[in-house]
N, C-alpha and C positions, 0 to 999 in steps of 0.2 A: 544626413546621408542622402544623396540624390536618388530618385527613383530609377530603377533599372530600365534601360531602354535597349531594344533589340532591332536591328535592321536585317531584313531577309532579302537577298537578291536571287531572283529566279531568271534564268536564261532559257526562254522557251525554244530557241532555235540554236543552241550552242554548238552542237556537233555539226550541223549543216553550215552555220556561219563560219566555223573554223576552216572548213574547206573553201568556202567562198572567199575568205580573206586571202588565202594563198593564190586563188585564181585571179585576184585583182581585177574584178569586173568582167572577165572573159565569159562568164556564165550568166546569161540573161533569161533563160527559160526556167520553169519550175524544177526544183532540185530537192533531193531527199537522200538520207542515209539509210541503207538497208542492212538489217541484221537478221540472223537466223534464230527463229523461235520455234522449238518443237518440230524441227525438220521442215519448217516453212519460212519463206522470206517475207518479212514484215517491215514496215516503215518505222524506223527508230527516231528520226529527227527530220524536220521539214523546214524549208526556207519559207519566208513570208509569202512568196509567190505561190508556192505549192499549197500553203494553207488557204490562200484566197481561192484556189481552185476547188476547195471542198474536201481535200484530203485530210486525213487524221493519223496521228501516231498510233501504231498498233494495227493499222489496216494492212491487209495482205498486198503483196506487190502486184499480183494479177488483177485484183480489183482496182488498185490505184491506176494501173495502165489503162484499164477500161474507161475510167473517168478522165484521165489526162494522158493521152497517147504520147505527147512530147516530153514526158517526165524524164529527167536525167538523174541517174542514181549512182552512188558510190558505196562500196562495202564499208561497214563500220570498222573503226580502228580503236578499240577500247583503251589501248596503251597510250596512244597519242591524245585521245580525248581526256584521259585522266591527267596527263601531263599539262594539257592546256588549262584545265581547271585549277591545277596547282599554281600555274603562272598567274592566273587571275587572283588566287588567294594572296600571292605575294603583292600584287598590285593593290589589293584592298587594304593592305597594311598601312597605306597613307592616310586612311580615315579612322582606323582603330587598330590597336595592337592585338586585340582578341578577335581573331578570324578563324572560322571553322568551315571545313568543306562538308557539303552534303551531296555526294555523287548521286546522279551523274551530272547535274546542271544547276547547282545551287550553292550559295554561300550564306553564312550567318555571321553577323558582326555584332558584338556587344559594344554599343556606342555610348555607354553611360559616361557622362562627363566630357564627351567629345563634340556634340553639336555646337556649343558656343564658340568653338574655334573656327567654325565655318559660317557663323551668322545665324544659327538655328537649324532645326531639323529640316525645314523646307529647303533652306539653302544647301544643306548637306545632300539632300536627295537630288536637288538640281545639279549639283556638282558631279554626283555619281552618274547621273544620266548623260551629262555632257561628255564626261570622260569616256563612257562606253560607246556613245555615238561616234566619238573620234576613233575608237577601236573597231567600228562597224559591227557592233554587237547589240542585239535587242535585249531589253531587260525589263522586268517588272519587279517592283520593290514594295515592301511593307514595313512599317515601323510601328511597334507596339511595346507593351510592358513585358511580354513573354515571347519565347521562341515560337511556341505553337500559334499564338495570335499573329505574329509577324509573318509566319509561313502561310497562314490562311489568307491574310490580306494581300500578299504578293501574288497569289494564284487565283483567288476568288473574289476580290474586291469588285463591287459593281455587278456581280452575278447573283441572280436569285435562284431559289431552289427549282429545279426542273420538275415538271409534272410527271408522275409515275403512273403508268397504265396498269390498272388492276381491275378487279371485279366491281369496284365502286365507281368506275368512270361512267360519266353520263352516256357516252356513246355505246356502252355495253349493257345498259339497263333496259328492262322491258318498258313498253309504252305506259303501262299502268303505274309505274314508279316514277316517271319523269316529272310528275306534278310536284314531287317533293324535292327534286334535284336542285331547285334554285337556292335552297337554303345552304347548300355546300358548294355551289359553283365557284365561289371565290377561293375556297380552299383547294379545289382541284386545279385551279390555275396558278397555284403557288402562293396564295395569300394566307393570312392567318386563319387558324381553325375557328369554327363557331364558338362563341362564349369564351374566347381566349384573347386577352389583350395583345395587340401587336407590339413587338419590341422595336422601338425606334432607335436608330443609330446611324452613324455616317457610313457611307459605302466607299469612302475614299481610301487611299492606301496608307494613310497615316492616322493612327488611333491616338487621341490625346491621352496624356497620363491619367490613369485611373478610369478610363472609359473603355476598357478591354471588352467587358461583357456586352456593352451596347454596340461596339464596333463589329464584333463577329456574330452577334445574335441572329442577324438576318442572312448569314451565309449558309450554304448547304452543309449537311453533316459531313460531306467528303472533305471539308476544310479542316477537320480534326485529325487528318492523317490516318484515316481508317481504311482498311482493305475494301475493295469494291464489293465483295460479297456481304460484308457487314453493312455497308451503306445500302445495299439493295434490300436487306432484311429490315432495316430501319424505315426505309421508304414504304415498304409494304404495310407497315403498321401506322403510317401517317406521320412519322417523324422525319421531316424533311429539312428543317433548319436547326441550327445549334440551340436556339432558344427553346425549341420543343424538347430537346434532349436534356437541357440543363434544368428544366422544370419538373422532371420526373424523379421519383425516389431513387437514390443511388443503389440501394440494396437490390431493388427489382431490376434495374438496368444491368447490374453486375451478374445477377443470376441468369438473366435472359440472353445477354449478348457477350458476357465475359468481363473480367476485370480490366482488360486492355482498353475497352471503350471508356470506362470511368477514368482510367489513368490519363488518356489523351485529353479528355474534357478538363480534368484538373490541371494538367500542364498548360493548356491554352488559357485557362482563367487565372492561373497563378497560384492555385491551391497546392500544387506539387512543384517543387523546384526542378528546373531543367537547365543546368549550367551550360555555357558555351566553352567547349574545351578546344583551345587553339592547338594546332599542330606544333610539336616541338621543333625547334630549329635543327635541321639536319646538318651534320658535319660533312663537309665536302673538301677533300684533299686531293688535288690533282695538279699536275704540271704538264706543259705542252712545249714541244720544240719543233719549229718549222725550219727545214733545211734549205739552203739556197740551191743545192744540187743533190740529186738522188744518191744514196749510199747503198751498199750491199755487203761490204766486208764485215766479218764478225767483230774485228777490233773497232771499226767505226761505230757499230751498233752499241758496243760496250761503252765507248767514249760518250756517245749521246745519252746512254742510260745514266752514266755518272753525272752528267750535267743536269739531268732531271731529278736524280735521287737526292742530292744534297739540299736543294731548296724545299723539296717535299718533306724531308726529315726535319728541316727547320720549322715548317708549318706545324708538323705534328708535335714537336717539342714545345712550341709556344702554346699550343692548345692542351698540353698535358695528356696526349694520347699516343698510343703505340699501334702500329699496323699489325694486323693478323693475316690479311690477304691482300696481295698486291697484283695489279693488272697492268701489263705493258701492251699497248695497242700500236701496231706498226701499220701505217697507211702507205700503200704502194701507189706508184704513179698511174697504174691502170684502174684506179678507183676501187681496188679491193683492199682488204686488210687482214691482219693476222693478230691473234690475241695470245699472249703468254702470261700465265698466272702462276704465282708461287704462294705458299702459305708458311707461316711461322708458328712454331710450337709455343712461343711466348710473345706477347706484344712487345714491340721494340720500335724505337726511332733512331737507332744507331746504323748509319750507312755501312759500317764494316761488317755488320751481321747480316744485312740484307743483300749486299752485292754478291757474295759467293753463291747464294741460292739462285739468283738470276743468271749467273755465269753458267750454272749447270743446264739451264733451259735455253740459253742463247743459241746453241747449235741447231735447235729446232726451227729457228727463224728462216723463212724462205723469202728472199728479197725480190724475186721475180725480175721485173724491169727496173727496180730501184725503189727505195723507201725515201719519201720526201717529208714525212711528218711522223713524230713519235709522241705518244701521250702516256703518261704514267699516273695511275690512280690508285689510292689506298681506299678500296671500297668496303673493307671491313676493318674497323678500328675499335680499340678498347681503351678505357681510362688507364693511365700509367702513372702511379703515384711516385713522387720524387723520393730519393733515398734519404732516410733519416740518419743524420750523422750523430754519433755518440762521442762522448768526451773521453772515455777510457780507451787507451791504446789497444789493450787486449780485446776489448769488445769490438773495436773497429776492425782489427785483424781477423777475428773469427767471423764477423759478418761479411767481410770481403771474401774470405775463403768459401763460405757457404754460397755467396752470390756467384762466385766464379764456377763452382761446381754446378749450380743450377743453369748457368749460362752455357756451359759445355754440353750438358745433356740436352738443353733446348736446341743448340746448334746441331747436334747429332740428329735429333728427331726432325729438324727442319730439312737437313740434307737428304735423309732417307725419304721423308715425305714428299720432297720435290720430285723424286724419281718414281715412287710408287703410290703417292697420295697420302695425305695426313689421315684420311678416314680409315685407311687400312692398318694403321698403327694403333694397337690396343694395349691397355694395362689391365691387370687383374686386381680387383679390390675385394676384400673379405665381405662375405654376406652372412646374415644371421640365419643359418640353416645347418642341420646335422646331416642332411642328405649329401653324399659325396659329390655328386655333380652340381650341387647348388651352393657349395661353400664359397664360390668366387663369382664375381660379376664382371663382365667384359665392358670396359669403358674406353673412350677415345683417349689415346695417350697425350695428345696435344692440348687437352682441355682439363685434365685432372693431374693432381700431384701423385708422386709415387707413394704407394701404401706402405705404412710402417707398423700398423697395429694388427698384424696377422696373429690370430689365436693359435696356440700350439695344440695340435690334435692329440687325443689320448694315446693313439698308436700311430706308427708311421703310415703315410699315405703313398700310393704309387706315383712314380714320376709321370707316367703316361696313363691317362684316364680316357677311356673310350666307351661307347654304348655297349651294354652287355651282349656277349656273344655266346651261343650255346656250346656246352661242353658235354660230351658223352662219357659217362662214367662206366668204365669196364669192370669195376669191382665194387664191392660193398664197402661201407665205412665212411667216415667223415674226417678228413676229406678222402676222396677215392685214392686207392693206391696206384691205379693205372687209369688214365683218362686220355681222351682224344680231343684236340683243339686245333682248329684250322688245318684239318687233314693230317695232323701229326700226333703221334702217340707219345705220351710222357709218363714217366714213373716218378712218383712222389718220394723224395728222399728226406724232406724235412717240412714240417707244417707248424704254424703258430695260429692259435685261435681257439674258439670262434669269437668274433665280435658281432654282436647282434645289433642290427639297425632296424628300427621300425619306421613305417611310412608316416608322413604328416597327415593325421586323420582329418584335419580341418581343410585339406585341399584334395581335390580329385585329380591326382596325377595319373595319367594312363600308364606311365612306365612303372608305377609302384602298386598296381592293382594286384600283383602277385602276393602282396602281404609282407610279413617280416622276413628279413634275410639274415643268414649267418655267414659272415665273411671270414676267409682263411688266407693267410700268407703262406704260399706254397713254393718250395724250392724243388726243382726237378733235376733229373739226371743229366739233362742237356744244358744245365746252367741257367735256365730261365727262372725268374722270380716273379710269379704271377699272383694276381689277387682274384681268388675264386669266391663265389658265394652260392649258397643253397637256399632255394625258396621254400617257404613253409605255408603257402597259400592254400586255402580250401578249394578255390575254383580251379587253379592251374595245377595243383599237385606238386610233388617234390621234383626238383630239377637243379642241375648245376650250370653255372654261367661264369664266364671270365670277363672282368670289367677293367682290369688295369695290369700294368707291367712296371715293376720296380726298377727296371733297367739293369 
């Protein structure tokens, strides 16, 4: 089995070069992308000219303009930057089928078994550089046995550990101690510590198979993808390069700096696996119609929609998927557009079920000066299994009847949802609770089946259930012979009960802190059939409330 090989691509100026590509050479001065960080404007990405001026990512905009007055800036656009990185991921598929994104400006490729197709790893790296130069993009790459090592080589290859200013620096010591400083001057300059062998290794961006430890040993600890505060703490203790950290006891490092530091070190050295997870292929179903002349009549719009719907449903049928949400975009001649969306209660690729729903929304279309382009997109789809045919005629007939009933209900929900929204349609499903108001759960009707396993209550429940409302009992007894509810006085003619319901002691429900309740079904002289209960709580005392109406 071939040794695993990873290619890491880092684009240090990706966001800035994306804008420069659109400008097509019209911008010759230093350029930067500006983002807002904690209510302050900072530099998020720089062009190569801006970096040459001494500017750095994360620097405040005011300081940057003080260094470089002719700096040209553009606000950051995270959506377009993410889409641009996705396009680069698709481009990188020519070198390996396993490509993963690392936002905001990096790609990881598992090139195991691929370099020989390009003449070796060096030839592959050269081809990648040449392609990106043609795209006017700067890139730094690293190839190693692990994701962590390739990531480190792409960003820190050829860089030594920077000196850390601390109390041990020679410039901060007293004159009496400088006589002993020569013994550690090499260490303060970034060299190996005294009495510690230096770890030799290549500083190039390609680590040979099996040479991962030697390749990243001389790199700074920041190459392990550690947070800046952790790197600062390591530097204060004299741990500046990866080799220093790798030679320490693992238990002591985990106790002092956390398990995350040990995990990153193991991932870089290959002791802990870190797979490359490629992005799943996204389903994209859309059709577009460009009209020779602008249209505006509703019949013309429906005709254009029919021409878009049939090929779209064919694509869905071939992919074995059904549409749940459909979007029709109308582009006007004045460069404005309007979007009409519909939702289906069940996934479908049948044009006869989709067209009536869009017909209900079409009167909302405003043509303005005319519509010259129409685009239909199924932006939410679900797998749609084919119908299983059975041999027995009766089984086929029963299955067809059941399918027709489900289709009719789904069409009804779709039509109602088109007018008031699918999210506003709910279904009640049984819940495992003896509390009256908790015996049902509200669910979206378009995404759940109709409930058929409703438990039968021990006694009838009211048709209308509402939050408890206070009742003033004008007489003694249970239930009261005369009581007042909603400013109306009632006389009890018939009562059934009591039904004692205790609260769920394992839950702290504020509505049931009154304790046990005794429920009564009461018929009044006015014809009302109410559901009254009496509280028996020690804290609230006795009291009567009405919670339902039997209709």
